[in-house]
N, C-alpha and C positions, 0 to 999 in steps of 0.2 A: 295677586300679592296683597297682603295686609300689612299695616304699619306694625313695626316692632316697638313695643313699649318697654324701654330698658331702665336700668338703674340710673340714679343720679349720684355721682361720687366726685368729690373735689371740684364742685362747681360746674359740672358738665355731664352730659349723658355718657354712660359707659360705651366703649367701642368694641369690647370683646364679644364675639358671638356666644350666646348662652348655650349650654349643653341641654337644658330643659326649658320648655316653654308651656304656656297655657293659652287658652282661647278666650277672647273678650267678645261679647255679643251686644247688639242693640236689642234690648228686651222687647221693644215695641214691634220689631220686624222679624226677630229671630235670626238676623243676619250676623255673620262673623265680621267684626269691624277692626279687630286688632289681634296681635299676638304679643303676649307679655312674657318677658324673661323671668325665669325662676332662679333665684340665687342659690348657690351652694355655699358650703362653709368657707371656701376661699374668697368668694365675693364679699361675705360678711366680714371676714378678716381684713380685707382691703379697706372696706368702709370704716371699720372701727379704727384702723391705723391712721387713716386720713383724718378722722374726727379727733382722735387723740392728739395728733400734731396740731390741728387747728385750735384745739382747746387751749394750748399753751399761751397763745396770744390773746384769744378772745376773753378768757377769764380775767386777764389783766386790763382789758379795755375799760375805759371809764364808763360810769353809768350814764353820763351825758351822751357819749358816743353810742352806747347801746340803745338808749331811748331814741336817738335820732334815726337809727336804722329801723326801729319799730315803727316810728311815725311814718317813715318813707314807705315801709311795707304796707301800712294801713292805707295810705293814700293810693298806692298802686292797686291794692285789692279792691278798694271802693270804686276806682275808675273802671276796673275790668270785671266787676262782679257778674255782669250779665253773661260775659264770655265763659266764666267759670260755671255758671248755672247751666249753660248749654252743654258743657262737657259732662256735668253730672247727669243730666237728663239722658244724654246719648248712651251712657253706660249703665246707669242704675235703672232708669225708666220712670222715675218720679216726674210729675208734671213740672213745667218750668217755674210756676209760681212757688211751688214747694221747694224746689232747688234754690231759688232766689232767697227764700226765707232761711234756708240752711246757711247760706253764705252770710246773710245779714247777722245771724246769731253768732257766727264765727267771728265776724268783724268786732262785735262787742267785746270778745275776749282779747283780741289784739289791742283794742283801745285800753282795756284794763292793764295789759302788760306795758303799755307806753308809760305808765306811771311808776316804772321800776325804781327811779331814784327815791321816791317816797316809800314804796313797798319794801325796800331792803334796808330801811333805817334800823339801826341797832339801838341798844340802850347804853347809858353811861351813868355811873355812880361816882361822883367825886368824893374823895376822902372816906371811902367805905370802911376802911380802917385807918389808923393814924398814918397820914402821908401815903396812903395806898388808894389808887384809883382802879376801878374795874369797868371794862366795857365789853359789849358783845357785838359780834358781826355775824352775818349770814353769807356763807361762801358756796359756790357751785359744787354740785355733787361730782360732776365729771362728764363722761360720755353716757348719754341716756338713750334708751330705745323706746319708741312709741309704736305700738301695734294697734292699728285701727280697723274698724269693721266696714263692711260694704254699704251699710245703710246710710251713713253720713260721711262720704269720702272727703269732704272739706271741713265740715264743722267739728268733727271729733279730733282730727289733727290740730285744728285751731284751738281746741280746749287745752292742749298740752304744749305744743311747740313754741308759741310765743312766750309763755312764761318760762319755759326751760331755757330758751335762748336769752331772754332778758336777764335771767339770773346768772348768765355766764357759762352755761353748759354748751356742749356740742351734741347734736341730735342725729339719730338714725331713725327714719320713719319706715315702717313696713306696712304699706297699705294693703287693703284687700286685693287679691288677684282678680276679683270679679269686675272692679271698676278702678283701675290703677292710674288713669290719666290725670285726675285732679291733683294727685300728689306731685306730679312733674310740673304742672302749671304753677303750683305754690312754690316749688323749688326755683323756677325761673323768676318769679316775683321777688323772692328773697335775694337772689343774686343781683337783680336790678336795683333793689333797695340799698345795696352796698354791704350786705352781709359777706364777710370773708369766705372764700371757698373752703369747703370742708366742715364748716360749722353746722350746715344742714345737708343731710344726705338722704337718699331714698334707695332702699333695696326692695325690689319686687320679689314675689314668690309665695311659697306655701309653708307648710310645717317645718321644712328643712331650714328655711331662713329664720323662722321663729325660734326653733331650738338653738340655732347658732347664736342668736342674740341672748337667749336665756342662759346659755352656758359660758359665754365669753367672759373671761376674767376682767377685761378692761371695760366692760359695760357695767355701770354702777347702779343704774335704776331702770325700771321698766314700767311704762304706763300702758294699760291694755283696756279695751272695751270689746265685749263679745258675749257669747252665750255662757251660761253658768258653768257647764262642764269644762269648757276651755279656760274660763277665768280661773277656776280652781287649779287646773293643771299649770297655767302660767304662774300663779301665785306660789304653788308648792315647788315647782322647778326653779323659779327665779330665786326664791328665798334659800333653797338648799345650796344654791351657788353663790350665796352671800350678797344678794342684791336687795335693794329697797324696791318693793313692788306695790303698785296700786292696780287692782284688777277688778274692773266693773263688769258684772255679769248680767244675767237675764232678768226677766220681769214677768209678772202677771198683775197688771195694774187694774185696780177696782175703782168704780165710780158709784158711790152710794147716792141714791135718790130718796129723800125723805118725803113724807106725804105733803108737807107744806111747800115743797119746791115748785118753782115755775117750770111746768112740764115741757113747755115749748123750748125754753132755754136749755133744759136738761137734754131734750131730744136732739137739738142742734149740736150740743156739745158732744154727746155720745157718738153721733155720726161723724163729726169732724175729727174727733180724737181717735175713733176706732178705725177709720178708713183712709185718713190722710196718709200719703206715701204707701198706699196699699197695706197698711198695718205693719209695715216693716220699720217699726220704731220701738226702741226699748221703753219709751214713755207712752206708747199707744194704750188707750183704754181697750182692754180685751174682755172685761167682765163688768157688766152693769148689775148692781145689787139693788133691786127694787123693793122698797119697804111697803108692805100692805097698807092701804089698798090700791096703790097707784100702778100696779103691774100691767093690767090690761090696757089702760089708756096710754101709758108710757110706751109699751111695745108697739101699739098702733101708730103712735106719732113717729117713732124711730123707723118703722117699716115704710111709712109714707115717704119719708125723706130719702131712705135708701133707694127706693125704686125710681127716684128722680135723678140719681147720680149718673153722670155720663162717664163711662170707662173708655179709655182709648189712648192713643199715642200722646205722650206728654208734651210734644211740640205743638199740639193743637189745643183748642179751647176745651179741654177735658177736666173733669174733677179728679179722676184717679187713673194712674197708669198701670202697667203690667207688673208682674213679679220679676225679680231680678234674673232668674234662670229658669230653664224648663224643668230641671230637677226639683227646684224649690216649689214650682207650681204643682207638680205631682204630689209633693209632700203635703202641702197645705190642703190640696183637694182631698187627700186621704183622710184628713181630720173631719171633713164634712161627712164622708161615709161613716166614720167612726161615731160621730155625734148622732146620726140617724140610728145606727145599730144600738147605741146605748139608750135610746128612748127620748132624746131631746126633740123638741118641736122645731122643725125647720121652717122658719117664716119666710125668708128670702134665700133663694138658692143661687149663689154666685157662679156655679158651674154652667148656668144657662145664659150667661152674659153674651150680649152681642156688642162687641167692642168696636169703637171707631178707630180701626187700625188694621194692619196686615193680619191675615188669618194665621200666620206663623208666629205671631207674638205670644208672649207668655201670659195669657189672660186668665184671670179669675176674678169675678165680680164680687162686690160686697155681699157677705153672707151673714144672716142674722138667725140665731138660735134663741128660743125661749124655753123656760122651764128646765134649765140646765142644773144638774146636781154636782156637788163638789167632788164626787168620785169619778166623774166622766173625764176621759182624756182631753176633750176639748176645753175643760177647765183646768186640769192639773198641769198640762204641758204648755210651754211657751210656743205657740204656733207660728208667730211672726208673719202673719198674713192677715187678709181682710175678713176675719171671722170674729164676730161679736157675739158674746153669750150673755143672756139675761138670766140671773138667778133671782128667785123670789124668797123673801124672808118676812117674818111677822113683825119685827120691830127693830129699833136701833141696836139693841144689844146683840141680836142675832147677826146683824150686818157686821158689827165690829168683830164678832167671833169669827166670821168667815175670813175677813182680811187678816186678822192676827194669827189665824191658824194656817195661813198659806206660807210656804217656805220662802217665797220671794218678798221683798220689801223695798221696791224701787220707788214708785210713785203711786199716789192715790188721790181721790177727790171726793168731796161731799157737796151735794146740791141741796140747799135749804135756805129758808129766809129767817131762820132762828140763829141769832148770834150765840146763844147759849149752847145749842147743839153743835155749832161749828167749832166753838172753843173747846168743848169737851172732846170732840172727835180729834181735833188737832193735837190734843194732849195725850189721848189714850191710844191712838192708832200706832202700830209698830212698823212704821214705814219712814223712809228717809226724807221724802219730799211730798208735801201735802198741799192740795189746792182746795180752796173754798170757793165754790162756783167757778173754778178754773180747772178745766179738765186735764191740761198738760202742764203741770206746775214745774217747768224747767226754770231753775233760778237764773236771775240776771247775773252778769259777770262779776259783780261785787260780792256775791255769795258763792258757795261751792256746790257742785252737783255730785250726788252720791246716794245710794240706797243703803238699806240694812239687810241683815240676814243673808240669804244666798244671792243677793244682788250686789254684794261687794266683798272682796277679799283684800285685806289690808286695812290700815288705819286711816288712810288719807282719801278724801274725796277729790273730785277733779276741779280744776281751775279755781279762780278766786283765791282767797287767803290760803286754803289748803294747798293749792297748786304752788304757791310761792314757797310754802314750808317744805313741800315734797321735793322740790328741785334745789334745795339748799341745805347746808348743814350749819349748825350753830357753833361758833367758836367764842369762848370767853377769855379775855386777856386781863390779867391782873398786873398792875404796874406800880413799882416803887423806885424812885430815883435815889441815887446815893445820898446818904445823910450821915454826917459825922456821929450823930447820936443813935446809930442803928442798934447798939446794944450788944454787939459781939455774937459769938457762937451760941446757938440755942437749939438743942436737938428735940425739943418738945414740938408737938403738933401745932401748926400755926393757928393763932386765935386772934379774933378781932379785938381791937382795943381802942 
């Protein structure tokens, strides 16, 4: 018998036996560790009704009380972050240090949301017109849905949920069915922190649950992170049904290495950003653009480091863990075959890895290709695995053309010791997040996360100031108190005076 991972509705696990379920694995062993409930439309209806009822009181709760709940949640999450990291590793496969880093970055967003009394300050104009005052407020949107991906089962929900709750909304989280337990752990912490039952709910499942959230008339906004095709679908379906939608899609992140760069620093960065979390990151570096004449030396340095990586069970002292599922391992491996067939030079073959873990684990080692061309599928497609491609270009302008010609625009980096080149690149590159000698430029919580082009659908980036704006609506109130000299009836359009 395996554990049933159920929904969390109205402050407790659901108790109705699910009609459909899925299987949860430990990727490092291949073993089945749990059975996850799959929601149907009635489950989502129940969760939305509960959230809508809880919203009535929560939106009226003072900012002081809301922030005290956020502070309590932050303290509980910090106290139990190691426990959460272990849950992530057990279902995702990433090594414990990586899982701990995920939780820490999520904590930063909780801390940002703790400042909600300041973040929700409105504006006030006294005597905007004679004896007329005008002020603005930001009010909650209502019941909101968060649909999060498998690769960051804690951090991505923490991008959205704390801000949404702090702003006075009620939330329904639909986590990935591949690693669903982290969401329930967060639900328990919210309850312990004093959040009223029904303000935060979790519905497990697949596309059925997603579509139910997208189509439900009482869900007012949707936050999504996932692949570009699904992000486009979520955006189009949600907006057709009258919702505010932010849908963050896929990526093909480039790292430009100029001839003046510190090549040891660049090689370290390429390996760290390319193979951390087995490449299952939307901000992973998947394409290194080497500007002549550094290609040969840079590839040699990257290959040297790749061959020293220890792949194995994330609970041991390993550098990189397995892929999340057996089917994903097959998919990523097929790209290695495709790269060879297209004529790319395979420098390190991850299919030959000897992993420090069970033979049944979903293993694929770090893979390095050189002399990749932009028409090859290993370049055009988001592989979402430990496959790093090196492209060679003659100069800076050619490198910029490669990046700006790519349909994705999530993150990018440049390695150089030239301030002028870095400044020019930051200005000219058509990408939402840019790193200068920083390979994974994920913004801190005070800024917002989001890409350009096919990496984002909607106008709002995640967390930070954009997150507060997304989860609130502006209301402007114009006030004039009775005055004997009001002037009587006037059918003309109101004018300031």
